[in-house]
C-alpha positions as CSV (number, residue, x, y, z in Angstrom):
1,M,-23.5,14.1,-12.5
2,S,-23.7,14.8,-16.2
3,T,-26.9,16.4,-17.5
4,F,-28.8,15.6,-20.8
5,R,-27.5,18.9,-22.1
6,D,-23.9,18.1,-21.4
7,V,-24.2,14.7,-23.1
8,E,-25.9,16.3,-26.1
9,V,-23.2,18.9,-26.5
10,D,-20.5,16.3,-26.3
11,D,-22.2,14.2,-28.9
12,W,-22.6,17.3,-31.1
13,L,-18.9,18.2,-30.8
14,R,-17.8,14.6,-31.6
15,R,-20.1,14.1,-34.5
16,G,-20.6,17.5,-35.9
17,L,-17.1,18.9,-35.5
18,P,-14.6,16.2,-36.3
19,G,-11.1,17.4,-36.4
20,R,-11.8,20.6,-34.4
21,C,-9.9,22.1,-31.5
22,A,-11.6,21.5,-28.2
23,F,-10.6,25.1,-27.1
24,C,-11.3,27.3,-30.2
25,L,-13.0,25.0,-32.7
26,A,-10.3,25.7,-35.3
27,P,-9.0,22.8,-37.3
28,S,-7.0,20.5,-35.0
29,E,-3.7,18.9,-35.4
30,A,-3.9,15.4,-36.9
31,G,-4.9,12.9,-34.2
32,R,-5.1,15.6,-31.5
33,P,-8.1,17.3,-29.9
34,W,-6.4,20.8,-30.1
35,C,-4.8,23.1,-32.5
36,R,-1.1,24.1,-32.4
37,D,-1.8,27.6,-31.2
38,C,-4.1,26.7,-28.3
39,F,-1.7,23.9,-27.2
40,A,1.2,26.4,-27.0
41,L,-0.9,28.9,-25.0
42,L,-2.0,26.4,-22.3
43,P,-0.6,27.1,-18.8
44,W,2.2,24.6,-18.8
45,N,3.8,23.9,-15.5
46,L,7.4,24.0,-16.8
47,A,9.2,25.7,-13.9
48,S,8.2,23.6,-10.9
49,C,9.6,21.7,-8.0
50,P,10.5,18.2,-9.2
51,R,9.5,16.8,-5.8
52,C,6.0,18.4,-5.4
53,A,5.4,20.1,-8.8
54,E,4.5,23.5,-7.1
55,P,5.0,26.2,-9.7
56,Q,8.2,28.2,-9.2
57,P,9.9,31.2,-10.8
58,G,11.5,30.5,-14.2
59,W,15.0,30.6,-12.8
60,F,14.1,28.0,-10.2
61,R,13.4,25.3,-12.9
62,G,14.6,21.8,-11.8
63,R,15.4,22.7,-8.2
64,V,13.7,21.3,-5.1
65,C,11.6,23.9,-3.3
66,G,12.3,25.0,0.2
67,H,9.2,23.3,1.6
68,C,10.3,19.9,0.2
69,L,13.8,20.5,1.5
70,R,12.4,21.1,5.0
71,R,9.8,18.3,4.9
72,P,10.3,15.8,2.1
73,P,7.0,14.3,1.0
74,A,6.3,10.5,1.1
75,F,6.6,10.4,-2.8
76,Q,9.9,10.8,-4.5
77,R,8.7,12.6,-7.6
78,T,5.7,14.5,-8.9
79,R,4.6,14.8,-12.6
80,V,2.0,17.5,-13.2
81,P,2.2,19.1,-16.7
82,L,-0.2,22.0,-16.3
83,R,-1.1,24.8,-13.9
84,Y,-4.7,25.0,-12.8
85,E,-5.5,28.2,-14.6
86,G,-7.5,29.6,-17.5
87,E,-8.7,27.0,-20.0
88,I,-7.7,24.1,-17.8
89,V,-10.0,25.3,-15.0
90,R,-12.9,25.4,-17.4
91,L,-12.1,22.1,-18.9
92,M,-11.6,20.5,-15.5
93,Q,-14.9,21.8,-14.1
94,R,-16.8,20.4,-17.1
95,F,-15.1,17.0,-16.4
96,K,-15.3,17.0,-12.7
97,F,-18.7,18.5,-12.0
98,H,-20.6,17.6,-15.2
99,A,-19.0,14.2,-16.0
100,S,-18.2,15.4,-19.5
101,P,-16.4,12.5,-21.3
102,R,-15.1,14.8,-24.0
103,A,-13.5,17.1,-21.4
104,G,-12.0,14.0,-19.6
105,T,-10.6,12.7,-22.9
106,V,-8.9,16.0,-23.7
107,L,-7.4,16.2,-20.2
108,L,-6.1,12.6,-20.5
109,A,-4.6,13.4,-23.9
110,L,-2.9,16.5,-22.5
111,L,-1.4,14.4,-19.7
112,T,0.1,11.8,-22.1
113,A,1.2,14.4,-24.7
114,A,3.3,16.1,-22.1
115,W,5.0,12.8,-21.2
116,S,5.8,12.0,-24.8
117,E,8.3,14.8,-24.7
118,R,10.4,13.0,-22.1
119,D,11.4,9.6,-20.9
120,V,9.0,8.5,-18.2
121,P,9.8,5.2,-16.5
122,M,6.6,3.2,-16.1
123,P,5.4,2.1,-12.6
124,E,4.4,-1.4,-11.9
125,A,1.0,-0.3,-10.7
126,L,-1.3,2.7,-10.7
127,L,-3.6,3.8,-7.9
128,A,-6.3,6.5,-8.2
129,V,-7.0,8.7,-5.2
130,P,-10.2,7.1,-3.9
131,L,-13.5,8.8,-3.0
132,H,-15.3,7.6,0.1
133,P,-18.3,5.5,-1.0
134,E,-20.8,8.0,0.6
135,R,-19.2,10.9,-1.4
136,A,-19.1,8.9,-4.6
137,R,-22.8,8.1,-4.3
138,R,-23.6,11.8,-3.7
139,R,-21.4,13.0,-6.5
140,G,-22.3,10.2,-8.9
141,F,-18.9,10.4,-10.6
142,D,-15.4,9.3,-9.6
143,Q,-13.2,11.4,-11.8
144,A,-9.8,10.0,-10.6
145,G,-11.0,6.5,-11.1
146,W,-12.3,7.3,-14.6
147,L,-8.9,8.8,-15.5
148,A,-6.9,5.9,-13.9
149,R,-8.8,3.2,-15.8
150,R,-8.2,4.7,-19.2
151,L,-4.6,5.7,-18.4
152,A,-3.7,2.2,-17.2
153,R,-5.1,0.7,-20.4
154,R,-3.1,3.2,-22.5
155,L,0.1,2.6,-20.6
156,G,-0.4,-1.2,-20.2
157,I,0.0,-1.2,-16.4
158,P,-2.3,-2.8,-13.8
159,I,-4.5,-0.8,-11.4
160,R,-4.5,-1.5,-7.7
161,V,-7.3,-0.3,-5.4
162,A,-6.9,2.0,-2.4
163,R,-9.7,2.7,0.1
164,R,-10.7,5.8,2.0
165,R,-11.2,4.6,5.6
166,R,-13.2,7.6,6.7
167,N,-15.3,10.3,5.0
168,T,-13.0,13.3,5.7
169,P,-14.4,16.8,5.7
170,S,-13.8,18.9,2.6
171,Q,-10.3,20.3,2.1
172,R,-11.6,23.6,0.8
173,G,-10.3,26.6,2.7
174,L,-7.8,24.6,4.8
175,G,-4.1,25.4,4.9
176,R,-1.3,22.9,4.3
177,R,-1.0,21.8,7.9
178,E,-4.8,21.5,8.4
179,R,-5.0,19.4,5.2
180,R,-2.4,17.0,6.4
181,A,-4.1,16.6,9.8
182,N,-7.5,16.2,8.1
183,L,-6.2,13.3,6.0
184,R,-4.0,11.5,8.6
185,S,-4.5,7.7,8.3
186,A,-7.4,8.4,5.9
187,F,-6.4,5.7,3.3
188,E,-5.5,2.0,3.3
189,V,-4.3,-0.3,0.6
190,P,-5.6,-3.8,1.3
191,T,-3.1,-5.8,-0.9
192,R,0.6,-5.9,-1.1
193,L,2.1,-3.5,-3.6
194,P,5.0,-3.9,-6.0
195,P,8.1,-1.7,-5.3
196,R,7.3,1.0,-7.9
197,V,3.9,2.6,-8.0
198,A,2.2,5.9,-9.2
199,L,-0.7,7.7,-7.7
200,L,-3.2,9.6,-9.8
201,D,-5.5,12.6,-9.1
202,D,-7.0,15.2,-11.3
203,V,-5.9,18.3,-9.6
204,M,-3.1,18.7,-7.0
205,T,-3.5,21.6,-4.6
206,T,-1.1,21.3,-1.7
207,G,-0.3,17.6,-2.2
208,A,-1.7,16.6,1.2
209,T,-4.1,14.0,-0.3
210,L,-1.4,12.4,-2.4
211,E,0.9,12.5,0.6
212,A,-1.6,10.6,2.7
213,L,-2.1,8.0,0.0
214,A,1.6,7.6,-0.5
215,E,2.1,6.9,3.2
216,A,-0.6,4.1,2.9
217,C,1.2,2.7,-0.1
218,R,4.5,2.7,1.7
219,R,2.8,0.6,4.5
220,A,1.7,-1.8,1.8
221,G,5.2,-2.3,0.5
222,A,5.8,0.3,-2.2
223,E,9.3,1.7,-2.2
224,H,9.4,4.2,-5.1
225,I,6.2,6.3,-5.3
226,E,5.4,9.0,-7.9
227,A,2.5,11.4,-7.7
228,W,0.7,12.2,-11.0
229,A,-2.0,14.8,-11.7
230,I,-3.1,16.8,-14.7
231,A,-2.9,20.2,-13.1
232,R,-1.3,21.9,-10.1
233,T,-2.9,24.8,-8.2
234,P,-0.4,27.7,-7.8
235,R,0.3,28.8,-4.3
236,G,-2.2,31.3,-3.0
237,Q,-5.1,30.2,-5.1
């Protein structure tokens, strides 16, 4: 939940520092909330598995990782432009745990700026990873839903709603297999989906949450599913 101080700082940054970089407060690029130097130094997830977006060595760029070859996920492709490191961690924490609208706006701008560099076929519907109602009430902020509503408006695509059937225990500290077991049959999609959909979360760790939601989407009629997130946690973190 945002505090008065967080809102006050956001208002001050928006009104008192127009045209300033969100990272270093230097003059920003025209129409962008960052300067050229900070943008270049962000932890871009360039060498990653195209199926799950897990960061890989530079020479591995464009190749499917061994884990996805052994056990292909329920989604066909993952688009995650950044690694969850450095400035992105700090920005994400302000957004996720303090409901900072400025931080969320910058993260959303980074996501769409990365896509502008390549041809991204648009899905027919966008689904945010849902919070269980009990957890949403306790946290007071649904970060994936906030991002999805604004991204859908920007891209001109409809939002479809998924539901979390049970309030699963926290994924923190669990390995890949334990995360999959924890989320088995955790989601449902109450309406029929079009063939091509995208799923959105803020941070992708092992992909277990997006995998479970993709399986629910497949049961609801989706055929081509993409997983989207802003940042990917490198293995071992």
